[in-house]
C-alpha positions in Angstrom: 74.6 153.8 101.1 73.5 152.4 104.4 74.4 154.3 107.6 74.2 151.0 109.6 77.5 149.5 110.7 76.7 146.0 109.5 78.7 142.9 110.6 80.1 142.6 107.0 80.7 146.0 105.6 80.5 144.8 102.0 77.3 142.8 102.5 74.3 143.5 100.4 71.5 142.2 102.6 67.9 141.8 101.8 65.5 143.7 104.0 63.2 141.6 106.2 59.7 143.2 106.4 57.4 140.4 107.7 57.3 137.1 109.5 54.9 134.3 108.7 55.4 131.2 110.8 58.6 129.5 109.8 59.3 132.1 107.0 60.8 135.5 106.8 59.6 137.7 103.8 61.8 140.4 102.3 60.8 143.6 100.6 60.6 142.0 97.2 58.1 139.4 98.5 60.6 136.5 98.5 60.1 134.0 101.2 63.0 132.4 103.2 62.4 129.2 105.2 64.2 129.8 108.5 65.8 126.4 109.0 68.3 127.8 111.6 66.2 130.1 113.7 68.5 132.9 112.8 71.1 131.6 115.3 68.9 129.0 117.0 66.7 131.8 118.3 63.3 131.7 116.6 61.9 128.5 118.2 58.3 129.7 117.9 58.6 131.1 114.4 58.1 134.7 113.4 54.4 135.4 114.0 53.4 133.8 117.4 50.1 135.5 118.5 50.5 134.6 122.2 53.9 136.2 122.6 52.8 139.3 120.6 49.7 139.6 122.8 51.8 139.3 126.0 54.1 142.1 124.8 51.2 144.4 123.9 49.6 143.8 127.3 52.8 144.6 129.1 53.4 147.7 127.0 50.0 148.9 128.1 51.0 148.5 131.8 54.7 149.5 132.0 57.7 149.0 129.6 60.6 149.6 131.9 61.4 149.8 135.6 65.1 149.8 136.8 65.8 146.8 139.1 67.7 149.1 141.5 64.3 150.5 142.4 61.6 147.9 141.5 60.9 144.3 140.5 58.0 143.5 138.1 55.3 140.9 137.8 56.5 139.3 134.6 60.1 139.1 135.9 59.0 137.4 139.1 56.8 135.0 137.2 59.4 134.1 134.6 62.1 133.4 137.3 59.6 131.2 139.2 58.7 129.3 136.1 62.3 128.7 135.1 63.3 127.6 138.6 60.4 125.2 138.8 61.6 123.4 135.7 65.3 123.7 136.3 67.5 120.7 137.0 69.0 119.9 140.4 69.3 122.5 143.1 68.9 125.5 140.8 66.6 128.0 142.6 67.4 131.6 141.5 67.4 133.3 138.1 69.3 136.5 137.2 67.6 138.0 134.1 69.9 139.8 131.6 69.6 140.8 127.9 71.8 138.3 126.0 73.8 135.1 126.2 77.1 136.9 126.4 75.7 138.9 129.4 74.6 135.6 131.0 78.1 134.2 130.7 79.7 137.4 132.1 77.3 137.1 135.0 78.2 133.5 135.6 81.9 134.1 135.6 81.6 137.1 138.0 79.2 135.1 140.3 81.7 132.2 140.4 84.4 134.6 141.5 82.4 136.4 144.1 81.1 133.1 145.5 84.6 131.9 146.3 85.6 135.3 147.6 82.7 135.2 150.1 83.6 131.6 151.0 87.0 132.8 151.9 88.7 131.0 149.0 89.9 134.1 147.1 92.8 132.2 145.5 90.3 130.5 143.2 90.1 132.6 140.0 91.0 130.3 137.1 88.5 129.2 134.4 88.8 126.0 132.4 86.8 125.5 129.2 87.1 123.5 126.0 88.7 124.1 122.6 86.2 124.9 119.9 83.7 126.2 122.3 81.8 129.4 122.0 80.5 131.3 125.0 79.8 134.8 123.6 81.6 137.9 122.3 82.1 140.2 125.3 85.6 140.0 126.6 85.0 137.7 129.6 82.8 135.3 127.5 85.3 135.4 124.6 88.1 134.5 127.0 86.1 131.5 128.2 85.4 130.4 124.6 87.9 128.2 122.9 87.6 129.2 119.2 91.0 130.4 118.0 89.7 132.5 115.1 87.3 134.5 117.3 89.9 135.0 120.0 93.1 135.8 118.0 93.0 139.5 117.5 91.6 140.2 121.0 94.0 137.9 122.9 95.9 140.7 124.7 92.6 141.9 126.2 91.4 138.5 127.5 91.4 137.2 131.0 93.4 134.0 131.7 91.6 130.8 130.8 92.8 127.3 129.8 91.2 124.9 127.4 91.0 121.1 127.1 89.7 118.9 124.3 86.1 118.9 123.3 84.0 115.8 123.3 84.0 115.5 119.5 83.8 111.8 118.7 83.8 112.2 114.9 87.4 113.6 115.1 88.7 112.5 118.5 87.6 108.9 119.0 90.5 106.5 118.2 90.1 103.3 116.1 89.0 100.5 118.4 88.1 102.8 121.2 84.6 102.5 122.5 82.5 105.7 122.8 82.4 105.3 126.6 86.2 104.9 126.8 86.6 108.0 124.6 84.3 110.0 126.7 86.1 109.1 129.9 89.5 109.8 128.3 88.6 113.4 127.2 86.8 114.1 130.4 89.9 113.1 132.4 91.7 115.9 130.6 89.8 118.2 133.0 91.4 116.5 136.0 94.9 116.7 134.4 94.4 120.4 133.8 93.2 121.0 137.4 96.3 119.2 138.6 98.5 121.3 136.4 97.0 124.6 137.6 96.5 123.5 141.2 93.0 122.7 142.3 93.1 125.5 144.9 93.3 128.1 142.0 90.5 126.9 139.9 86.9 128.2 140.3 84.9 126.8 137.4 84.7 124.6 134.3 82.5 125.9 131.5 81.0 123.8 128.7 78.1 123.6 126.3 76.1 120.4 126.7 75.7 120.2 122.9 78.2 122.4 121.1 76.6 124.8 118.7 78.1 127.4 116.5 81.7 126.3 116.5 81.3 122.5 116.0 77.8 122.2 114.6 75.5 120.4 117.0 78.0 118.0 118.6 76.5 116.1 121.5 78.6 114.4 124.1 79.0 110.6 124.3 77.2 108.8 127.1 78.9 109.1 130.4 81.1 112.1 129.5 79.3 114.7 131.6 78.7 112.4 134.6 82.5 112.1 134.7 82.9 115.9 134.4 80.4 116.4 137.3 82.4 113.9 139.4 85.7 115.8 138.7 84.2 119.2 139.6 82.8 117.8 142.8 86.0 116.1 143.8 88.0 119.3 143.3 85.4 121.7 144.8 85.0 123.7 141.5 81.7 124.9 140.0 80.2 123.4 136.8 78.8 126.1 134.6 76.8 124.8 131.6 76.2 127.2 128.7 72.8 126.4 127.3 72.4 129.7 125.5 72.1 127.9 122.1 71.2 124.3 123.0 68.7 125.0 125.8 65.1 125.9 126.1 63.8 122.8 124.4 66.1 122.9 121.4 67.6 119.5 121.9 64.3 117.8 123.1 64.3 118.7 126.8 63.8 122.2 128.4 67.4 122.1 129.7 69.8 120.2 127.5 71.7 118.7 130.4 68.7 116.7 131.6 69.5 114.2 128.9 73.0 113.6 130.4 71.6 112.9 133.8 73.4 115.8 135.6 72.8 119.2 137.0 75.1 122.2 137.0 75.9 124.7 139.7 75.2 127.6 137.2 73.4 127.4 133.9 73.1 130.1 131.2 70.2 130.5 128.8 69.2 133.0 126.1 68.2 132.7 122.4 65.2 130.4 122.5 64.3 131.9 125.9 62.8 134.9 124.2 62.3 133.3 120.8 63.6 136.4 119.1 60.6 138.5 120.2 62.8 140.4 122.7 66.5 140.4 123.6 66.8 138.3 126.8 69.0 135.9 128.6 69.4 134.5 132.1 71.9 133.1 134.5 70.5 130.5 137.0 72.3 129.3 140.1 71.9 126.9 143.0 70.7 127.7 146.5 74.2 127.1 147.8 75.6 129.9 145.6 72.8 132.3 146.2 72.7 131.8 149.9 76.5 132.3 150.2 76.0 135.8 148.7 72.7 136.5 150.5 74.2 135.5 153.9 77.5 137.3 153.2 77.7 140.7 151.6 74.1 140.5 150.4 75.0 142.2 147.2 76.1 140.7 143.8 78.6 143.2 142.5 77.4 143.2 138.9 74.5 144.6 136.9 73.2 146.1 133.6 70.7 148.8 132.9 68.2 146.4 131.3 68.2 143.6 133.9 64.8 142.0 134.2 63.3 144.3 131.6 59.5 143.9 131.9 58.8 143.8 128.2 61.4 141.2 127.7 60.4 139.0 130.6 56.7 139.2 129.6 57.7 137.9 126.1 59.9 135.2 127.6 57.2 134.2 130.1 54.8 133.6 127.1 57.5 131.6 125.3 58.4 129.4 128.2 54.8 128.8 129.1 54.2 127.5 125.6 57.3 125.3 125.8 56.4 123.8 129.1 52.6 123.6 128.8 52.0 123.5 125.0 53.3 120.1 124.1 56.1 121.6 122.0 59.1 119.8 123.6 57.7 116.3 122.8 57.1 117.7 119.3 60.8 118.7 119.2 61.7 115.1 120.0 59.4 113.7 117.3 60.4 116.2 114.6 64.0 115.9 115.5 64.0 112.2 114.7 62.1 113.0 111.5 64.6 115.6 110.4 67.5 113.2 111.3 66.0 110.5 109.2 65.6 112.8 106.2 69.1 114.0 106.5 70.4 110.5 106.7 68.4 109.5 103.6 69.5 112.5 101.6 73.2 112.8 102.7 74.5 109.7 104.4 76.1 108.6 101.1 77.0 112.1 99.9 80.6 112.3 98.9 81.2 115.4 100.9 79.1 114.9 104.0 81.3 113.3 106.6 79.1 113.3 109.7 75.4 114.0 110.5 74.8 114.6 114.2 72.8 116.4 116.9 69.8 116.1 119.2 66.2 117.2 118.8 65.8 120.1 116.3 69.5 120.9 116.6 71.3 119.1 113.8 74.7 119.5 112.1 76.4 118.2 108.9 80.2 118.3 108.7 81.4 119.0 105.2 84.6 117.3 104.1 86.7 117.0 100.9 87.2 113.3 101.4 84.9 111.0 103.5 87.5 108.3 104.1 90.3 110.5 105.4 87.9 113.1 106.8 90.1 115.7 105.2 88.5 119.2 105.1 88.3 121.5 102.1 91.0 124.1 101.8 89.7 127.0 103.9 90.5 129.4 101.0 87.5 127.9 99.2 85.2 129.3 101.9 82.7 126.4 101.4 80.6 127.5 104.4 80.1 131.0 103.0 79.1 129.6 99.6 76.6 127.3 101.2 75.0 130.2 103.0 74.8 132.3 99.9 73.4 129.4 97.8 70.8 128.6 100.5 69.6 132.2 100.6 69.3 132.2 96.8 67.2 129.1 97.1 65.0 130.6 99.8 66.6 128.7 102.7 68.2 130.1 105.9 70.8 127.7 107.3 73.8 128.4 109.6 77.1 127.3 107.9 80.4 128.0 109.7 84.1 127.5 109.0 87.0 126.5 111.3 85.1 123.5 112.6 88.2 121.5 113.4 90.5 124.0 115.0 89.2 127.5 114.3 90.8 127.6 110.9 90.0 124.4 109.0 86.8 122.5 108.4 83.2 123.4 107.5 79.8 122.5 108.9 76.1 123.4 108.5 73.9 123.9 111.6 70.2 123.4 111.4 67.9 124.7 114.1 64.4 125.3 112.7 61.4 126.6 114.7 59.6 124.0 116.8 56.4 124.7 114.9 57.9 123.4 111.6 55.8 120.9 109.7 56.9 117.6 108.1 56.4 119.1 104.7 58.6 122.0 105.6 61.3 119.5 106.8 61.2 118.1 103.2 61.6 121.6 101.9 64.6 122.2 104.2 66.4 119.0 103.0 65.6 119.6 99.4 66.9 123.2 99.4 69.9 122.3 101.5 70.8 119.6 98.9 70.6 122.2 96.2 72.7 124.7 98.2 75.4 122.1 98.8 75.6 121.1 95.2 75.9 124.7 94.1 78.5 125.6 96.7 80.7 122.5 96.0 80.8 123.1 92.3 82.0 126.8 92.6 
């Protein structure tokens, strides 16, 4: 019996022993095509020589230096590279070890920013239903997934939630996409008015919603209206790009495609491509200077901030993303994957929607296409798809509770950026088999 406290105590997991490009190989020699990047993490696959070489070189120099005493060369270089490519007035990067840590840092920074501005009454967070921002208590409070929050509700800080921009389920008959986007964006203003603008410090959202909705992009104009509302009310816009950023949707920062820039943005997952645990919270000069010219001290921190091994790996990753032609490749392969999914599943009796951007694609699974009715959650369709995929040698990312945290199923695809067109065919063929197997059980 394993001594590991696994996520699922009854799980009988295969043992991963080796990576080979887009594949993970277990101890029996079975190969699994990683069509989800684990959790949209492994953007460079599992055997990237440049990242491995960077890590070895850093290990030969120094593995760890606490940021209360030192900075390090790879940390300085990574921050400079991220800031150089960041949108808007983003000009400083706070390097952490995960997406949840990045969100915690963003929430705390927003609070301290307003304290140091003399607006200590601002403490409320507004986010969206069916969002996911991490599993630490602050991040979980910001998130809007009812199933994840339920048992921890008594421990969570106060946050309120408005509707997501989820056109497949929210757009009304006869309503244009633009009108729908403006309508749901205006829920933010209504919630600010309800709470009192003077009490609100930030609105948090994923530019393309990942785990909880399955690669749902906003409609055109939605985030521009959100930006206008934040500016009009003096609140910060925090964009969570932990899953959808770092090239995943076809631009280094996902918000670039919506023509806006945040005050704070969080990144992780693809930042380190799985080679090291790493995340980052980036902020504007206005926020940084308010702290620097005030107390001069951000009252927050973790032991492994700016870890040199992690930042060396991430520097090698981001260099390949920005200089290696991979992001245009994501755009090209994203369209190729979308076309294959449409060909294979657009007429499927139980695929209600196919959506996403770049190499970040989702399929919503329904019991009835016309009514969009979900399967009974007791059938656990998403779990059956995952199991059938693994049996077929395919890693995909199915989840349940798509509609409201309890009902609905979707499949998320987020393959490595190095995937070939032949491997895209393999993804779609094996996914089709997994769907057929799961839906007949």
